[in-house]
N, C-alpha and C positions, 0 to 999 in steps of 0.2 A: 372519386377519381383524383389523382394528384394534379394539382394546378402548377404548370411550369412557368407561368408569367412570361410567356413567349413574347408578349407585346413590348416588353422592355428592350428587346433587340430589333424592333420593327420600325419601319417607316411606312406610313399609310398615304394613300391617294384617294381623295374624295371625288366621287362621281355624282353629278347632278344629271340624272339619266336623260331627261328630255332635251338637254342641250349638249350632250357629249358627242354622239355620232349617230346619224341615221343610217341604219343598215338595210331598210326595205324601200326607201325612196318615197316616203309619205310626208316628209318634212318634219317629223318628230323623232328625236333621239330615241334609241331603243337598245335592247340587249344584243341584237345581232350586230349593231354598231360597236358595242363594247367588246364583243367577242373578236371582231376584226382587229381591235386595238390592244388586245391583251399583251402582245409582244412589245408594243410601244410602252405600255405601262411597266412591264418587267424591265425594259431597257433603262428606265429612270433609276433603278436600284431599289424600288419600293418592293415590299413583300406583303402588303395588305391593301384592300380596297374597302372603303366605306361607301355604301350606296345610300343616297337619299331615297325617300320612299318610292317603291316600285309597285305598291299595292293598288288594287282597284280604288278609284276615287273620282268624285265629280270635279275635282280640280279647283275648288274655291281657293285653296291655299297651296296650290302647286303640289298636291299629293299628301300634304300633312293633314288632310281631312279624309280619313280612311273609311271605306265602306265595307271592306273585307280584309281581315288581317291574315288570312291563310290562303292567299292566292296572289298571283302576279297579274297586273293589268294587261289586257290584250294589246293595248297600244304599245307596250314595251316588249311584246312577244309571248306573253303568257308563261306558265310554269315550265314548259318544255325548253324555252329559250333560257330561262333562268338556270335550270339544271345544267344546260350546256356551258353557260358561262362559269358556273360554280365549279364544274369538273375541269374546265379549261384553266381556270385560275389555280386550282389546287395542283394540277399537273405542272404548273410553272412555279410552284412554291409560294403562291400568293394566297393569303387568307382573305376571307370575306366577312364583313360585319354589316348588319342591316340596321335601318332606322326603326327603333321601337317607339311608337307614338301612342301612349296610353293615358295621357292626361285627358284627352278628348277623342271623339270620333267624328266622322261625318254625320250630318243629320239624315243621310240616306242609309246609314248602317241599319241592319235588321234589328239590332238591339234597341236603337232609338225609336224606330217605327213602332215596335211593340210596346216600348215603355210609354210612349205618348198615348197609347190606347189602353194602358194599364193591364197589359197581358202578362200574367205571371210566367216565369220568374223575373221578368224584365222590368217590372213596375218601378223598382228603386235602383236601376242600373245608372241613373243620372241624377243630378241634383235639382230637384223640383221644389218650388215654393209658391204659395199663394201670394197675392199682393198683401201689403200691410193693411190694417183696418181703415186707414185713410185713403186707400187706393193706390198708394205709391209703390215703387219697386221694393222687392224683398230686402235689399240693402243698397248702399250707395257705392258699391264697388265699380271700378272701371274695367272695361275690356282693353286688352293690349292693342286691339286692331280696330274695333268698331263701337264707338260710343260707350254706353254703360254695359255692364256684364250680364244683363238679364234680357231674355226675349220671351214674349208671350206666345204660348202655343194654344191655338183654338181647340184642337182635338182633345188635349189634356185638360184645358181650362186652368192652367198654371203657367208660371214662368220657369224657364230652365236657365241654369248658369252657363255662360260661355266666356271664358277668360280670353279667348282669341276671337276669331271671326264668328259672326252670328250663326253660321252653319257648322260650327265646331262645338257642339255641346260637351260640357265636362262630364266625365265619368264619375260615379260615386264610389271612390276607392274604399270608403268605410264599409261598403257592402262586401262581405266575404265572397259572395258569388262572383263579383267583378274581379276580385283578386284571383280567384280560380280560373277565370277566363284568361287573365294575363299569363298565368302559369302554363295554360294550354298553348298559348301563342309562343312563349319562349321554347317550350319543349318541341313544338311542331317544327320550328326552324332549326333548332339545334340537332334534332334527329335527321333533318334533311342534309345536314353537313355544314351549316353556317357556323362561323367561328366566334360570334359574339354580337353585341348590340351597342349602338349609340342611342342613348335613351333621352328622348326629346323632353325638355322642361320637366324632368322627372321630379325635381324638388318641389313641384307645384301640386302633387297628387293628393296631399293630405291637407284638408281645410280645417280651420279652427271650428270647434263645435259651436253651434248657434249662428254661425256666419254673421258676426256682428258688424254694424256700421263702422266705418273708419273715419274718425274725426281728427286724425293726426296728419296724415299725408295729404298735401294739396293736389297731387297728381298721382296716377297709378293707385288710386284708392283701393285698399283691400290687400295689396300685395304682402303686407306684413302678417296677414292672417292666413295666407296659403303658401307662401314660399318658406320652406323648411318647417312645415306644419307639424302638429302635435304627434302624429303617428308615422312620420316619414321613415325613421330608422326601423321601426317595427315592420313596416310593409316591405322595405327593401331587404331586410334580413329574411323575411318570409320567402321572397322570391329567390334569394340566395340559397337558403336552406333546402327548399323543396325542389328546386330545379337546377339553378346555375352551378351549385357545388358538385353536381354529378357529371359535369362536363369540363374539359380543359378549354374554357372560353374566356373572353374578356368582356367587360362592361365599361362604358364611357358615358358619364352623365353630363348633360347640359345643365348648367347651374348659374342662372342669373343672380347678380348681387351676392356673390360668395367671396369671402376672404380666405387667405391661406389657412388661418386659424380655424375657421368654420369648416373648410374642406376636410381638415383632418378628422372631423367627427364622422365623415363618410368613408375616407380612403386610407386612413392610417394603417400602416403595416406593423406598427409597434404593439398595438393592443387591439387586434381585430376580434370580432365575435367568433363563436365556435365554428362557424362555417366560412370565416374570412371577413374582410371588410365589406361594408354595404356595396361599394362600387370600387372598381379598380383605378379609374382616373376621372377627372372632372374637366369639363370645358368651362373655363372662367372667362369673363368678359372684360376684365381689367386691361388686358393687353390691346383691346380695341377702343380704349378711351384716350389715346394719345392726342386726338383732335376733336374730342366731344365730351359732353357731360352726360354720363349714364347711357344715353342712346345716340346713335348716329344722327338722329334728327334734332339734336341739341348741340350744334357745332360750336367748337372753340378753335382758336389758333393752335396749330400743332405745337406740342411741347415735348421735346426729347426728354426733358427731366421727368415729366409725368410718365412717359412710356418706359423709361428705364426703371423708375420706381415700381411700376407694375410687374415687369419681368423679374426684376431682382427680388421683389418681395416673395414671389412664388418659388424662385430658385432657392433662396435662403430658408424660406418657411417650411419647405417640404424635404429639404436635404436630409437623407438618412431616416426619414419618417414616412414618406409616401412618394408616389411617382407622378411627375408632371405630364400633362398633355400639352404639346407645343403647336401653335398655329399662328398664321398671319392672315389667312383668308378662309372663308367658307361661303356657303350659299346665303348666309344671313347678313353679309356685310359687303360694301363696295370694294373695289380692287385696291390692294395695298400700295401699289406703285403710285396711284393717284392720291393716296392719303398720306403715307409716311415717306414716300420717295418723291420722284419728280418725273413728269412726262417728258420734260426737256432732256433729262438724263435718264431715259427709261431703262436702257440696258444696264447702265452702271448702278443705278439705285436698286433695280430688281435683284442684281447679284449681291449687293451689299446687304439688303434685307434678308436674302436667303441665308447667307453666312451668319448674320446676326442672331438668327434663332436656331439654326440647325446644329450649332455647337453647344447649345445649352443642354442640361440634363432633362431627359424625358423622351416621350415618343412623339416624333414630328408627324404632322399631317400636312399634306400639300393638296391644294384645291385645284381642280382642272383649270388649265390656262395660266395658273400662277407660274408654272415652270417655263412659260415662254414670255412672261412679263405682260400679260393682257392688262388693259387699262379700263377706266370707267367709260361708260357709254353716254353720249350727249344728244338725246333726241330733241327734236325741235318743238314738240308739243307734249303736254301732260297726257293726252289721249294715247300716246304710244306706250305708256307704262302698263304693265299687266298686274303687278303685285298688289294684293289686297291691303297689305300693310302700308305700302307706299301711298296708294291712292286715298287713304284715310288720314294721312299726316298733314297737319297744318292747313286744312282746307279753307280756313279763313284768310289765308294770305292772298294777296293779288297774284294772278297767274304767273307773272314774270318772276316774282320772288319765290313762288312755290316751285316753279320749274328749276330755278337756280339751286334751291335746296335739294331737290330730287337728283339733279346732276351730281351733287356732292355726296348724298347720303343713301340713295335708293339701293336696295339689295338686288334690284333688277340688273344693275351693272355686272353682277357676278353670274347672271343667268342667261346672258346672250350666248348664242351657240359658239362652241369651241371652234377656234380658227385653225384649220388644218392646212390650208393652202391659200394661194392668191387666186385660185380659180373660182368659178361660179359658186355662189353661196358659201364661200370660204372653205369648200371641200367638205362641209358638214353634211350636205344632202344633195341629191340630184333634183329635188323639188324645192319650191319656196318654203323656207323654214317656218316653224310655228311662231317664232319670235324674231325680232330684228337682229341683224348682225352688226357688230361694231364696225364703223366705217373704216377703221384703220387695219382691216384684216389683210390688205395686200402687203403691208409692211410687217405686220405682226402675225406670224403663223408658224406652224410646226415645220412645214417644208423648208421655209427660209432658214429656220433655226437649225435644222438638221445639217444644212449645207455650210453652216458657219461654225468653225471650231471654237470661236469666242462668243457664241450665243449665250443667252440666258439659260436656255435648255441644257447646253453642255456644261455650263457652270454648275447647275443643280446636280447633274450627274457626278461631276468631280467632287462636289461638296458631300454628297451622300456616300460616295466611296470612301472618302476620308473619314467621315464620322464612324463608319463601320470598322475601318482599319484601326482607329485610335481608341483603345480601351478607356483612356482617360475621359472621353466624352460621355461614356455611360457611367463611370464610377467616380470620376474626380470631384473634388470640392469646387465651390464657386465663390469667386470674389470679384466685386465690381470696383473699378477705379474711377476717379474723377466724377463723383456723384453730381457735382454742381455744373459740369460742363453742359452747355446747350448745343454743342457741335459734335462731340464725340461720345460714343458708347464703347467703353473698354471693359472687358472682363477676362478673368483668368480661370482656367480649369487646372487643377493640380491633383496628382496622385502620390506625392511624396518623392517621386523619382523624376517626373517630367512636369513641365508647365506649358500649357497651351494659352496663348494670348490672342484674343480676338479684338481687333481695333476697327471701329466702324465710324466713318465720317457721315454726318447727316447735313452737310453743307453743300450748296451749289457753287461755292467758291473754293479756291485753294486755301488751305488752312495749315498753319504750323502745328505739328503734333510732337509732344515730348513724352518719351517713355516714362512709365511709373518708376519710382525708385526701386532698385534691385534688379532691373532688367538692362541688358546690353545687347544690341543687335548683333554684335560680333559673336555672341555665344548662342544665337538662335538661328533657326532655319525657316525661311519663308516657305510655307507649304500651300498657300492659297492666296490669290490676289485677283482683283478684277481689272487691273491695268497691266499692260505688257512692260512698260518702262517704269521702273520704280527707283527712287534714289533714297539714300539714308546716310546719316552720320551715326556715330556710336549710340546716340540716345534720342535722336529726333529725325523727322523728315517733314517735307511739305506734302500734305495729302491732296490728291486730286479731288474734284467734286465726287461725292458719294463713294470714295475709295474704301475698300475693305482689305485688311491684311490679317492673315492668320499665321502666327509664328509658333514653332515648337522649340522649347528650350530644354 
């Protein structure tokens, strides 16, 4: 089948199902709630939805521990509700992509239960190892979530590998039977009408032969032996050749610790394999390190220079070679206004951040609540957190410091229920929700934003309409100005006829801004701004706090 690369013209909206909208009044978000809000989603100007996992799951990692890949959890409404949402989305011109989580399963999956009992053909579906002769663990690798990466299983009499939670055993992708199972999963959903997949930590699926000890890395031991492992391209090409190439679908890979140069080995459009590139786009993490080192739980002072370097390296590195995926928020990170913007200047900074990334080249993803400027959540006790990753971070810290870190870094801040109104339970449900609601819901909600022409929500709508209207956003070149500035991020998009200039202030104070050489305000048209009153001279202006201006020359 001819692949149209429709995703290059798309804007996606990510839904975290359990926190989006409760449609049946049980306190849990569900697909009936999503169906109610399809017109709202369409009104944003988006034409794609990415669903975080909807599959049956015991919920150890909020659905990323899957017990059945070919069904929809009853708590979300089951398969009938999913088909209703899928049809409703397609009727509105909205495509749907699913989360594909095949590095690991739940320990409640039938495959694992049979594997631990050595029932064929499932015996080697997972990575099992005996203890070393001295009784120690099979190797010294670390889990991302819970201690070391090995767990003893009494039924099997061996250890199994789990790179994430203890109850998320890693699949053995070197077993061709496991790869056949993955292909069955892909085909099942594509035949149902799904338009593609976001592939969870897919670069982890190939482990180095022998699973050697890691004597180099002091932390995250082992990651160099399974991230971008020896057979990763072979396996991804197999999935492409045998299934994906037969559909006009898209794939998006989550890829920790990947550089633009490394990404090209997966997504290059210049020299793809016979069935196309391994993957269509990659979710890189560098744009999430403006205020941390490697992970959100290793905080640093926010650095605009570091953030600019991350975005610019991907814009320049992929231009004309591959396609970017653009994002500022998702289910794995705290809220961006609280990170890169300002809660004091919530609306202004939320709008500035929106324009900052929406006019770069690539396919933008907007996370639920981002479009109304939702902020971080600040519970009073550690016990209010739900996330397995959060609760296992820095447990040696005194509770006060640990809580302060979680306030800043926990991904639970992105998982509080969507704030629809100032009414009871923020309009999310008619019953007490499954998780805490952010206390600021009476001021920050969709109902309030709909009534305000100058809201963050309506700014997102204007910005999305503009990027669709301007061909230069999709096809233009990219150039950053003022690399060394710690207050302004300025970049140009150019197609040879027109020039788009995006000017973003990251300061809480008024700051003098001077145009780059070769630009003159008298020759440009201001097409988007987050302040009503703007002043300028021919080549300079005084920027308001978190002001953004987009000019077309």
